[in-house]
C-alpha positions as CSV (number, residue, x, y, z in Angstrom):
1,X,68.3,-1.0,83.4
2,X,70.3,1.2,85.6
3,X,73.4,0.0,87.6
4,X,76.1,2.2,89.1
5,X,79.8,1.0,88.7
6,X,82.9,2.1,90.5
7,X,86.7,1.5,89.4
8,X,88.7,-1.1,90.8
9,X,91.3,1.0,90.8
10,X,91.7,3.2,93.9
11,X,94.6,4.7,93.3
12,X,95.1,8.6,94.6
13,X,96.3,9.9,91.0
14,X,93.6,7.7,89.7
15,X,90.8,9.2,91.9
16,X,92.1,13.0,91.1
17,X,91.2,12.2,87.3
18,X,88.4,10.1,87.4
19,X,85.0,10.3,88.8
20,X,84.3,7.7,91.9
21,X,81.6,6.3,89.8
22,X,79.6,6.5,86.9
23,X,76.0,5.6,85.7
24,X,75.0,2.9,83.3
25,X,71.2,3.1,81.5
26,X,70.5,0.0,79.4
27,X,66.9,0.6,77.7
28,X,64.6,-1.1,74.9
29,X,61.9,1.3,73.7
30,X,58.4,1.1,72.1
31,X,58.9,-0.6,68.6
32,X,55.9,0.8,66.8
33,X,56.5,2.9,63.4
34,X,53.5,5.4,64.1
35,X,54.6,5.6,67.9
36,X,57.7,8.1,67.6
37,X,56.1,10.5,70.4
38,X,56.1,7.5,72.9
39,X,59.6,6.8,72.6
40,X,60.1,10.6,73.3
41,X,58.4,10.4,76.6
42,X,60.0,7.2,77.4
43,X,63.5,8.5,76.3
44,X,62.8,11.8,78.7
45,X,61.7,9.6,81.5
46,X,64.4,7.1,81.0
47,X,67.0,10.7,81.4
48,X,64.5,11.9,84.2
49,X,65.5,8.9,86.4
50,X,69.2,8.3,85.2
51,X,69.6,12.4,86.7
52,X,67.5,11.4,89.7
53,X,70.2,8.4,90.7
54,X,73.6,10.0,89.2
55,X,72.7,12.6,91.8
56,X,72.5,10.0,95.1
57,X,76.3,10.5,96.0
58,X,78.1,13.4,97.2
59,X,78.4,14.4,93.8
60,X,76.6,13.9,90.6
61,X,77.9,11.0,88.3
62,X,79.0,11.0,84.9
63,X,76.3,8.8,82.7
64,X,76.0,6.3,79.8
65,X,72.8,5.1,77.8
66,X,73.1,2.8,75.7
67,X,70.5,0.1,73.8
68,X,67.8,-0.5,71.3
69,X,66.3,2.9,71.1
70,X,64.0,1.4,67.6
71,X,64.7,5.4,66.4
72,X,66.3,6.4,63.3
73,X,68.8,9.2,63.4
74,X,66.4,11.6,62.5
75,X,63.6,10.4,65.3
76,X,62.5,12.5,68.2
77,X,63.7,10.5,70.8
78,X,67.0,10.8,69.4
79,X,67.0,14.3,69.1
80,X,65.7,15.0,72.5
81,X,69.1,12.7,74.0
82,X,71.5,14.9,71.8
83,X,69.9,18.3,71.1
84,X,68.3,18.2,74.5
85,X,64.9,19.0,73.3
86,X,62.1,18.5,71.0
87,X,59.4,21.1,69.9
88,X,56.6,21.3,68.8
89,X,57.5,22.8,65.6
90,X,59.0,19.4,65.1
91,X,56.2,18.1,63.2
92,X,58.1,14.6,62.0
93,X,58.2,13.8,65.5
94,X,54.3,14.2,66.1
95,X,52.9,13.3,63.2
96,X,51.0,10.1,64.4
97,X,50.2,11.9,68.3
98,X,46.3,12.5,67.2
99,X,46.0,9.4,65.0
100,X,48.1,6.1,66.8
101,X,46.1,3.8,68.5
102,X,47.2,0.8,70.7
103,X,45.2,-1.2,68.2
104,X,47.4,-0.7,65.3
105,X,49.1,-3.7,65.0
106,X,48.1,-6.0,68.0
107,X,47.6,-10.0,67.7
108,X,43.8,-9.3,67.1
109,X,44.4,-6.8,64.2
110,X,47.1,-8.6,62.0
111,X,45.5,-6.8,58.8
112,X,46.7,-3.7,60.1
113,X,50.3,-5.1,59.9
114,X,49.7,-6.8,56.4
115,X,48.1,-3.2,55.1
116,X,51.4,-1.6,56.3
117,X,53.7,-4.0,54.9
118,X,54.9,-5.0,58.3
119,X,54.2,-8.6,58.4
120,X,55.7,-8.8,54.2
121,X,53.5,-9.3,51.5
122,X,50.8,-11.7,52.4
123,X,47.4,-11.6,51.2
124,X,45.2,-12.5,54.1
125,X,45.5,-13.0,58.1
126,X,45.4,-16.6,57.7
127,X,48.2,-16.2,55.5
128,X,50.4,-14.6,57.9
129,X,50.0,-17.0,60.4
130,X,50.4,-19.8,58.9
131,X,53.0,-19.4,55.8
132,X,56.8,-20.0,56.4
133,X,59.3,-17.8,55.2
134,X,59.0,-16.0,51.7
135,X,62.1,-13.9,50.1
136,X,61.1,-10.9,48.5
137,X,62.3,-7.4,47.7
138,X,63.2,-5.1,50.3
139,X,60.6,-3.1,51.8
140,X,61.0,-0.2,54.2
141,X,58.1,0.2,56.0
142,X,58.9,3.3,57.2
143,X,58.9,5.0,54.0
144,X,55.3,3.4,53.5
145,X,53.5,7.0,54.6
146,X,50.5,6.6,52.3
147,X,49.7,3.3,53.4
148,X,49.9,4.5,57.1
149,X,47.4,7.6,56.2
150,X,45.0,5.5,54.3
151,X,44.5,3.1,57.2
152,X,44.6,5.9,59.6
153,X,41.9,8.2,57.4
154,X,39.7,4.3,57.4
155,X,39.8,4.3,61.0
156,X,38.8,8.0,61.5
157,X,35.9,7.0,59.8
158,X,34.6,4.0,61.6
159,X,35.5,5.8,64.6
160,X,32.9,9.0,63.1
161,X,30.5,6.5,62.4
162,X,30.3,5.1,66.0
163,X,30.2,9.1,67.4
164,X,33.4,8.4,69.3
165,X,35.2,12.1,69.6
166,X,38.7,12.4,69.5
167,X,40.0,15.5,70.8
168,X,43.3,16.7,68.8
169,X,46.3,17.0,70.9
170,X,48.7,19.8,70.7
171,X,52.4,18.1,70.6
172,X,54.2,19.6,73.8
173,X,57.7,20.5,74.2
174,X,60.0,18.2,75.7
175,X,63.2,19.4,77.0
176,X,65.6,17.6,79.5
177,X,66.3,19.3,82.4
178,X,69.4,21.7,83.1
179,X,70.8,19.4,85.2
180,X,71.2,16.4,83.0
181,X,74.3,16.5,81.2
182,X,74.8,17.2,77.8
183,X,75.6,13.6,75.7
184,X,77.7,12.3,72.7
185,X,77.4,9.6,70.7
186,X,80.2,6.9,70.6
187,X,79.8,6.6,67.3
188,X,81.9,9.4,65.7
189,X,79.7,8.2,62.4
190,X,76.2,7.3,62.5
191,X,76.5,2.9,61.1
192,X,74.4,2.6,58.1
193,X,72.4,0.1,60.0
194,X,72.2,-1.7,63.2
195,X,69.1,-3.8,62.3
196,X,68.7,-5.8,59.3
197,X,65.8,-7.8,58.5
198,X,64.1,-9.0,55.2
199,X,61.9,-6.0,55.1
200,X,63.3,-3.6,57.2
201,X,66.6,-1.6,57.2
202,X,67.6,1.1,59.7
203,X,70.1,2.3,62.5
204,X,68.2,1.6,65.8
205,X,70.7,1.1,68.9
206,X,73.3,3.9,70.0
207,X,75.5,4.4,72.8
208,X,75.7,7.9,74.5
209,X,77.6,9.4,77.5
210,X,77.7,12.6,79.3
211,X,80.1,15.2,78.2
212,X,82.4,17.0,81.3
213,X,81.0,21.0,81.8
214,X,81.8,23.6,84.1
215,X,79.4,22.3,86.7
216,X,80.3,18.6,86.2
217,X,83.9,18.0,85.6
218,X,83.7,14.7,85.1
219,X,83.0,13.2,81.5
220,X,83.7,11.0,78.4
221,X,85.3,11.8,75.2
222,X,84.0,9.7,72.3
223,X,87.2,7.8,70.4
224,X,85.6,5.7,68.2
225,X,83.3,2.7,67.4
226,X,84.2,-1.2,66.2
227,X,84.6,-1.9,62.7
228,X,80.5,-2.6,61.7
229,X,79.0,-5.5,59.4
230,X,78.5,-3.8,56.0
231,X,75.5,-4.6,53.9
232,X,77.3,-6.5,51.5
233,X,78.7,-9.1,54.2
234,X,74.5,-9.4,55.6
235,X,73.4,-10.2,51.8
236,X,75.7,-12.9,51.4
237,X,73.0,-14.5,54.3
238,X,69.8,-12.9,52.8
239,X,69.7,-10.9,56.1
240,X,69.6,-11.2,60.2
241,X,69.9,-13.3,62.4
242,X,71.8,-16.0,60.5
243,X,74.0,-18.9,60.9
244,X,76.8,-16.6,61.2
245,X,75.2,-13.3,62.6
246,X,73.0,-14.7,65.6
247,X,70.8,-11.4,66.5
248,X,69.0,-9.4,63.6
249,X,70.9,-6.5,65.2
250,X,74.5,-5.3,64.4
251,X,76.5,-5.0,68.4
252,X,77.6,-1.5,68.5
253,X,80.9,-1.6,70.5
254,X,82.3,2.3,71.2
255,X,85.6,3.4,73.0
256,X,85.5,6.3,75.5
257,X,88.5,8.2,77.0
258,X,88.0,9.7,80.2
259,X,87.9,13.8,80.4
260,X,88.3,16.1,83.1
261,X,87.4,19.6,82.2
């Protein structure tokens, strides 16, 4: 979702130090752990559309981008937003480019999710569907590369036996257009986590804002974030959501200061 906001205060002194409007975008990127390359393209598409909308007026508007990016701090999507580009040499961003398929984890392939630990430690699809909650030791699904590679190997063998040829795709260089502003994170320190489930803990949610520049004098300066939950707080309830925390995600609340260069 994208919305343009205008200030309620319109005095002359206000208008000389603040922009006439800002554009705010909220997004929720694709979830799958093997689809970092898809989230890179989604983040690029969001920025491209945002740049188009913010230029509809006489002057380009400053921007705020926030949401659930389903991406860790070192992911391709976050790298694109903070460094403006993702190169073919950024191997971690593209490592599943030629092996990920839409079937990896759909409702008809529950066994795939079990193999990778995304449905906890169930031994069969029937057990995953019918079982109630089972408390278990924490397991980081993002760290299960050996299991991912084993499953991909099995799938590749199956594809070859069915005479399906999959051409390798060379990773592209993705770069934000020069017209798009440089972004700053609203969190001065990367949160320890923003998502805390029984078997998955990661920072997935972010707030970014445009910096001022010589070409675009209006922007934002991050002032800091509201206090975040600690792991000990959540562990008292096992995981999120719970009776004291209504979501499995932590709200990311940031303060920004208007800035004119």
